[in-house]
C-alpha positions in Angstrom: 39.4 2.8 13.3 38.1 -0.2 11.4 35.3 0.5 9.0 32.1 -0.9 10.4 29.9 -3.2 8.3 26.7 -1.4 7.3 23.6 -3.2 8.4 21.0 -3.7 5.6 18.6 -5.9 7.6 17.9 -8.6 10.1 16.0 -11.8 9.4 14.4 -13.5 12.4 14.9 -17.2 13.0 11.4 -18.4 12.8 7.8 -17.4 12.4 4.5 -19.2 13.1 3.1 -18.7 9.7 3.4 -21.4 7.0 5.2 -21.0 3.7 3.1 -19.9 0.7 2.1 -23.3 -0.8 1.9 -22.0 -4.4 5.6 -21.5 -4.5 6.4 -25.2 -4.1 9.5 -24.1 -2.2 11.9 -26.6 -0.7 12.7 -24.2 2.1 13.9 -26.2 5.2 13.4 -25.0 8.7 17.1 -24.5 9.3 17.3 -22.1 6.4 15.5 -19.6 8.7 14.0 -17.5 6.0 10.3 -17.2 4.9 9.1 -17.4 1.4 7.3 -14.6 -0.3 4.4 -15.1 -2.8 5.6 -15.6 -6.3 2.9 -13.6 -8.0 2.6 -9.8 -7.7 -0.4 -8.9 -5.6 -0.7 -12.3 -3.9 -1.9 -12.0 -0.4 0.6 -12.6 2.4 0.3 -12.3 6.2 2.2 -9.5 7.9 5.0 -11.7 9.0 8.1 -10.4 10.8 10.4 -11.8 8.2 8.3 -10.4 5.4 8.5 -7.0 7.0 12.2 -7.2 7.4 12.6 -8.2 3.7 10.5 -5.1 2.8 12.9 -3.0 4.8 15.8 -4.6 2.9 14.1 -4.1 -0.4 13.5 -0.4 0.3 17.1 0.2 1.2 18.3 -1.6 -1.9 15.9 0.3 -4.2 17.1 3.6 -2.6 20.7 2.7 -3.1 20.0 1.5 -6.7 18.4 4.9 -7.5 21.0 7.0 -5.8 24.1 5.1 -7.1 22.7 3.7 -10.3 23.0 0.1 -9.2 21.6 -2.7 -11.3 23.6 -5.8 -10.7 23.6 -6.9 -7.0 25.5 -10.0 -5.9 24.4 -12.0 -2.8 27.1 -14.1 -1.0 28.2 -15.4 2.3 31.4 -16.4 4.1 30.7 -20.1 4.2 28.0 -22.6 3.1 24.8 -22.7 5.2 24.2 -19.0 5.9 21.0 -18.7 3.9 22.3 -16.6 0.9 20.4 -18.6 -1.7 17.0 -18.3 -0.1 17.6 -14.7 0.7 18.5 -14.1 -3.0 15.3 -15.8 -4.1 13.1 -13.9 -1.6 14.8 -10.6 -2.4 14.2 -11.1 -6.1 10.6 -12.0 -5.6 10.1 -9.0 -3.3 11.7 -6.6 -5.8 9.6 -7.9 -8.6 6.5 -7.1 -6.7 7.2 -3.4 -7.4 5.3 -2.4 -10.5 8.2 -0.5 -12.0 10.8 -3.2 -11.5 11.6 -6.0 -13.9 14.0 -8.4 -12.2 16.4 -11.2 -13.3 17.5 -13.7 -10.7 20.8 -15.4 -11.7 22.2 -18.6 -10.1 25.9 -18.1 -10.5 27.1 -20.7 -8.1 28.7 -23.0 -10.6 29.9 -25.5 -8.0 26.8 -26.1 -6.0 23.8 -24.4 -7.7 20.6 -24.6 -5.6 18.1 -22.1 -6.7 16.4 -24.7 -8.8 15.5 -26.5 -5.5 13.9 -23.3 -4.2 11.6 -23.0 -7.2 11.1 -26.7 -7.7 12.5 -26.6 -11.3 14.6 -29.0 -13.3 17.5 -27.5 -15.1 18.2 -28.5 -18.7 20.2 -25.4 -19.7 21.8 -22.8 -17.6 24.6 -20.2 -17.0 27.4 -22.7 -17.4 26.0 -23.7 -20.8 25.9 -20.1 -21.9 29.5 -19.5 -20.7 30.7 -22.6 -22.6 29.3 -21.2 -25.8 26.0 -23.1 -25.7 22.5 -21.8 -26.3 21.3 -18.2 -26.6 20.2 -16.3 -23.6 16.5 -16.6 -24.3 16.7 -20.4 -24.4 18.1 -20.6 -20.8 16.0 -17.9 -19.0 12.8 -19.1 -17.3 10.0 -16.6 -16.7 8.6 -17.0 -13.2 6.0 -14.2 -13.8 5.6 -11.0 -15.8 8.3 -9.1 -13.9 10.6 -11.9 -12.7 12.9 -14.1 -14.9 15.3 -16.7 -13.6 18.6 -17.9 -15.1 19.3 -21.3 -13.6 22.6 -23.1 -13.4 23.9 -26.7 -13.5 27.2 -27.8 -11.9 29.9 -26.7 -14.3 31.7 -29.5 -16.2 34.8 -27.2 -16.5 36.7 -25.2 -13.9 34.2 -22.6 -12.6 36.7 -19.9 -12.0 37.9 -20.1 -15.6 34.3 -20.0 -16.9 33.5 -16.9 -14.9 36.7 -15.2 -16.1 35.6 -15.5 -19.7 34.6 -12.4 -21.6 31.2 -14.1 -22.2 30.4 -13.7 -18.5 31.1 -10.0 -18.6 29.0 -9.7 -21.8 26.1 -11.6 -20.1 26.1 -9.3 -17.1 26.1 -6.2 -19.3 23.2 -7.7 -21.3 21.3 -8.4 -18.1 21.8 -4.8 -16.8 20.6 -3.5 -20.1 17.5 -5.7 -20.2 16.3 -5.5 -16.6 15.9 -2.9 -13.9 17.6 -5.1 -11.3 19.7 -8.2 -11.5 20.1 -10.4 -8.3 23.1 -12.8 -8.5 23.3 -15.7 -6.1 27.0 -16.6 -6.0 29.2 -19.2 -4.3 30.4 -18.5 -0.7 33.6 -16.6 -0.4 35.5 -19.3 1.5 37.4 -21.3 0.4 37.1 -20.7 -3.3 37.7 -17.7 -5.6 34.6 -17.7 -7.8 32.9 -14.9 -6.0 36.0 -12.7 -6.1 35.8 -13.0 -9.9 32.1 -12.2 -10.0 32.3 -9.2 -7.7 34.2 -7.3 -10.4 31.2 -7.7 -12.8 28.5 -6.4 -10.5 27.6 -2.9 -9.2 27.1 -3.9 -5.5 27.4 -6.9 -3.1 25.5 -8.0 0.0 27.0 -10.3 2.6 24.7 -12.7 4.4 25.9 -13.6 7.8 24.0 -16.3 9.7 23.8 -16.1 13.4 26.0 -18.7 15.1 27.7 -19.9 11.8 30.3 -17.4 10.6 32.8 -16.2 13.3 33.3 -12.5 13.4 36.9 -12.5 12.0 35.8 -14.5 9.0 32.8 -12.2 8.3 35.1 -9.2 8.6 37.5 -10.9 6.1 34.7 -11.6 3.7 33.5 -8.0 3.9 37.0 -6.8 3.1 37.1 -9.1 0.0 33.9 -7.5 -1.3 35.1 -3.9 -1.0 34.6 -1.4 -2.6 31.4 -3.0 -3.8 30.0 -4.0 -0.4 26.5 -2.5 0.0 26.0 -3.9 3.5 25.4 -7.0 5.6 22.2 -9.0 6.3 22.2 -10.9 9.6 20.1 -14.1 9.1 18.5 -16.5 11.6 18.5 -14.2 14.6 16.8 -15.6 17.6 16.9 -12.3 19.4 19.0 -9.2 19.3 21.6 -9.2 22.0 24.6 -7.2 23.0 26.7 -9.6 21.0 24.8 -8.7 17.9 25.6 -5.1 18.5 29.2 -6.0 19.0 29.3 -7.4 15.5 28.8 -3.8 14.4 25.7 -4.6 12.3 23.3 -2.4 14.2 25.3 0.1 16.3 28.5 1.2 14.7 29.6 2.9 18.0 30.2 -0.5 19.6 33.7 -2.0 19.3 34.5 -5.7 18.5 34.7 -6.6 22.2 31.2 -5.2 22.9 32.4 -2.1 24.7 31.7 1.5 23.7 
């Protein structure tokens, strides 16, 4: 029997509450994820998406404790599934825990986009570090006391070659030593090889699958590429949970691919 993809969470498609204005986020409606407050202790309504992200955070913290995980990669099968906004929100949520110092890394060297989420311009980033540029401290941007952000600019060189350098391995080891948790936003798995390089350098991986975007066979193929590091799947942009959602195997492992028991 095929191994079912473990469900880590479900993010609803929409909510009536507005985004937190202090974030200056460029979150578009079609991203179908809600922003969290950037500062620890900031007030936020009990939104459905926020509650689901707290569930996801709890599961990740438990897995990190039980399996000594520090570096967690966030990816998707294709562009447009919401992996970047999930990575940002997850890092923000994790950093709201008083005992967690978090680093958020934009490792999508082809189409970096976290700087749009935080409304930041990028002068130095991951690509510059990998190319032998500035020191780590010159590129990292503090977002608040428990959350730092390493941005990225589109790489001038071939991204796969840059990620394969010893320098990337060293940076990930430094990050794991300096932070309680490192959240890495990577490129989609299809059709490029960047993430398959990165997955070797992290402790765990999460696959974001957006409802109605990634066909089941492609999601299954992506999950296989992330093994044995795959921690689980987050289904994003769900209008409602239907029998088809169960057929994906995210919520009820006893269902088969055709939706039957």
